[in-house]
C-alpha positions, 0 to 999 in steps of 0.5 A: 193379742192375748198372751195369758194362754202362754204364760205361767207365773212363778207361783201356779194359781193353784198353789195358795201362799200366805200374800195379805198378811199382818206382817206385810200389811205393817210392814208396807204401812211402815215403808209407805209412811216412810217413802211417801214423806222421803218422797214428799220432801225430795219432790218439794226440793227438786220438782222430782219424785223417784219410784220407791217399788224396788227399794221397797222390794228389797227391803221387804224380802230383806226382811221376810225373808232373812230376819224372820226366815219366811219363805214367801215371796208373794208376802213381800210382793204385797209388802212392796205394793203397798209401800210404794203406793205412798210414794206415788200418792206424795207425788201427785200431792206435792206437784199442786197443793202447794199452790194453796200455801203459796196464795195464803202467804201472799194474802190472795182474797178468798184463798186460806191455807188448806187444813189437814183434813183437807188435804187428806181427803184429797189425797185420799179420794184420789188415791182411791180413785186411781186404784178403783179406776185401774182394777177394770184396765187390769186385764186389758193392760196386763193380760191381754198385753203381757209380751208387749208392754214390759213395764221397766219397774213392775218387771224389775220388782219381780225380778228383785223379789225371785232373786231372794237368796240375795235380800238380805246383802241387798237390803243391807244397802238400801239401809246402808245408804239410809244411815250415811245419808242420814249423818251428811244431811245433819251435818250440812243441815242440823249442825251447819258445820259445812255449807249446802252449797258452793258457787262461784261467780263469774261477773269479773268475766261478764263486766259486772253482768252476774253469770253464775254456777256451783253446785249443791252437796246434798246426797239426796239430790245427787242421789237423783241424777245417779238414778235417772242416768247422765242422759237425763241429768245432762239435759237438766244441767244444760237447762240450768247452764242456760239459764243461769250463765247465759239469760242472767247476763242477758237480761242484766246486760240489756235490761239494767235501767228497767224499773220494776215496783217493789211490791210486785216482787214475791222477794220484796220482803227479802229487799227490805231485810237488806235495807232497801226502803224505796217503792221501786227498783231497777234490774241493776240494783236487783243484781247488785243486791240479790245477786243471780238469784234475784234475777232468777226469782223476777224473770227465769221462772217465768222463762221456765214456767212456760217451757214446762207448761209447752213440755208437758202438753207436747208431751200429750199431743205426741201420746195422742195415738196411744191415748186414743187407743188406750181409752178404746181398750179400757172401755172394751175391758169394762164390757167384758169384765167379770168374764174372767176365769176364777183362778185366782190369778184371774180375781179382781175386786167385783166391778159392782164393788168397784162402780159403787166406790166411784160413785160414792166418791164422786158424791163425796167429793162434792158434799164434804165442805172440805173439799172446795169442788163443786157438782161439775168440779166433781164431774171434771174429775170423775171424766179426766181421772178415768181418762187419765188413770187409762194414759197413765197406766199405758205410759208406765207399761211403756216407759216406766213411772219416771218418764210418766208424764204425771205433771203434764196431765196436772198442767192440761186439766188445770188449764181446762178446769180453770177455763171452765170455772171462770166461764161458769161464774168461780173466779177470784180465789174461790175459783183458783182453789177449786181448780187446784183441789180438781188438779191435785185429786187429778195428778194423784189418780194419774201417779196411783194409777201408774203405780198400781198397774206397775205392782200388777204386773209384777204380781202377774209375774209372780202369780200373786192374787190380783184382788189381794194386791188391790187390797194392799193397794188401798191400804197404801193410800189410807196410810200415805194420806193420813200422813201426807197433811201433817207432812206438807204442814211440818215442811211448810212451818220449817221452811216455807214453800217457794223459799230457797230450801223448799222452792216447790217447783211444780206447785209453783208452776201450777200456782202460775198456770192458773192465777195467769188464766184466772186472772190474767196477770202473768208475764205472758212475754216471759212464759212465751219466751219459755215456750218458744225455748221448749219448742226448738228444743223438741225440735232438736231432739232433746227431751223436753220436759227435764230441759224445762225443769234445769231452766226452772231450778237453780243451777246449783241443783241442776250441778248436783244432779249432775254429779251423779249422773256422771258417777253413773256413766263412769260405772257403765262404761266400766271395762267388766263383763256385763253380769259384774258391770249390772250387779255394780251399777244396781248396788249403786242405784240401790244405796242411793235409793237409801239415800234419798229415804234417809235425807228425806227422814232427817228433813222431816227431822229437822223441820221438827226441830226447827217447828220446835225451837231447837234448830237454833240450838244445835246450830254450830256454825255461828257457836263456833264463828265459822269463816265462808272460806272454811265452810266452803272447804268443808263442803268440797270435802263432804261432797267427796266423801259423799261420792266415795260412799257411793263407789263404797257400796257398788264398786268397792262392796264386798261379797263373799 
């Protein structure tokens, strides 16, 4: 069904207004780098990223319309298009590439830390392929299915930009969130005046068998819960409760006498730091020395990995009819590309340019020595890349970017790529490195294709020129790719991946899957338990992926997300008229989006301070000799203040 004939955008095709200007490019690049770095930090902490499209749109409108006093909605849209590319590229990169750092740290033969150039090239090529794969899909998915595919974030961005008279107030809410979160983060992890989390051990209830619950107090983590809403937050929290209050006590209760080889544990150094010197250790001793966290590291992570992998595959299987339909439509759209009218709102990058760019990028993957991928790997990337770009573009049109199963696509790709490489003789560290590189490029392709389709939907509603948006998307990809390598290196230098500060859950999962297939050294019985849990959860109708993430992540992090979800639930249940309630909830989303960006940026700043040795100089906890009890009380008080700031900028926001 072609709805284009009935639809007239806000700015008609006959009208030409500024779009891709120097102002929009500079602002867009800044936002791409800022939101890219912030989302990289967030994703490495909690395993999830959030869409930057709406806050980028609000900031663009606030600066261009209010501060610069320019009435140019399409210029603001280009800022948002460029800016949101940074978040999507960061999401694709942090889900996979830290696996290489983890292997290098473990001393796996044939694996070394990826250089900044290697990371940049992988991110750049994946991002560009994502944009170019989406170009021939625009007419099929955005134009012909207008009114059928809602594209939630894309439509919401259009509404934000159309509400121009509110731009200044909304932009100030985002900036306020950034400022408050920056202060809170600096107090918690910079000055360290309070503890970053509060935990309560239930060993007395379980008669010595550890059970633990608690919460982190970080504003960005709580903001994830608010933005995702109470349903997703509750699924994650339920998974955490299952692992920390049921599985961990059961493991200690029935397996306390099981003997493990210390060298087989990736937290052996932590045991030695606590004075343990034996070559073997029992599960009971791990519990006594490291508490529930030690059991989580030894067992629960693998159960969570099995649940996550099963969840990703289940989501793909459920989408198979949609995938087949979309892929068929994509092939037809390529055949008919170039036949569109010459109207300004119908102009894409020319197909010869698109196809030529895809061929060149494919050859570069094979030729450039810094990218550890063979010609066979390059072919896998092109085939699966276009396939998953198609799937991703359609999926975000239906369920939005936040629910797009990018990690599921990456898991499927890794499984197939690792098997193919193993069969063709690429094994060991070199084979695993190549598999991660392939998975990383395809993960970035999927994320960028989904982001591009959302942005093109916004442009379609507003009347933007698609070609200029596509060029803007390319600019955003280039800017974010140039920044992501340094960001990943900086974060790993300050807090190594896999540590408590940066667990890098998605990348750890990709690492486990790849080495498990390549070397056959996975504890398959634990993975199988996770798979069965995922299947049971799916049978009873609970979304698998958020529940599986909850099993995999520490319960304290899940609890903090749950607090954000409860705040959102309270606001959703307020007895106010619909318009007022929507305004309050949306103000909260903007404030929380700002808090995510603010904490992420201060996280990057603290990483710099840690690398240069300044972190210890500003640490006041040791200098003031603060007791654990005092810091815990301070944590609870500060967390209450964080919650109050969300209410201040939503329910209690002053309006003229």
